[in-house]
C-alpha positions as CSV (number, residue, x, y, z in Angstrom):
1,M,0.0,0.0,0.0
2,L,2.9,2.3,0.7
3,Q,4.3,1.8,-2.8
4,Q,0.9,2.8,-4.3
5,F,0.9,6.0,-2.2
6,V,4.5,6.8,-3.4
7,Q,3.5,6.2,-7.0
8,F,0.4,8.5,-6.5
9,V,2.4,11.3,-4.9
10,G,5.0,11.0,-7.7
11,G,2.3,11.6,-10.3
12,L,1.1,14.8,-8.6
13,N,2.0,18.2,-9.9
14,S,3.5,19.9,-6.9
15,Q,2.9,23.4,-8.4
16,N,-0.9,23.0,-8.2
17,P,-2.3,23.8,-4.7
18,K,-5.3,21.5,-5.4
19,N,-3.0,18.5,-5.5
20,W,-1.6,19.5,-2.0
21,I,-5.0,19.0,-0.5
22,L,-5.5,15.7,-2.3
23,A,-2.1,14.5,-1.1
24,V,-2.9,15.4,2.5
25,R,-6.3,13.7,2.4
26,C,-4.7,10.5,1.0
27,L,-2.0,10.6,3.6
28,R,-4.6,11.0,6.4
29,G,-6.5,8.0,5.0
30,L,-3.3,5.9,4.8
31,L,-2.5,6.7,8.5
32,K,-6.1,6.0,9.5
33,E,-5.9,2.5,8.0
34,A,-2.5,1.9,9.4
35,G,-3.6,2.7,12.9
36,S,-6.3,0.1,13.2
37,A,-6.0,-3.3,14.7
38,P,-4.6,-6.1,12.5
39,H,-6.9,-8.6,11.0
40,P,-7.4,-11.7,13.3
41,S,-6.2,-14.0,10.5
42,L,-2.8,-12.3,10.6
43,V,-2.4,-12.6,14.4
44,N,-4.0,-15.9,15.3
45,T,-1.8,-18.3,13.4
46,P,-1.2,-22.0,14.3
47,K,2.0,-22.9,16.1
48,A,4.8,-24.2,13.9
49,V,5.7,-27.9,14.2
50,L,9.4,-28.2,13.9
51,P,11.1,-31.6,13.4
């Protein structure tokens, strides 16, 4: 997801103030998603059986 954000920001024209607002909104959305609890399937994994 971070790579997609970097590609998005790289495609913005930094001279246009409208794009600044869009970039800030996207960054806030990314941080909001990153701050939530991880999905249970990523946390509750079975114990490894080693030989």
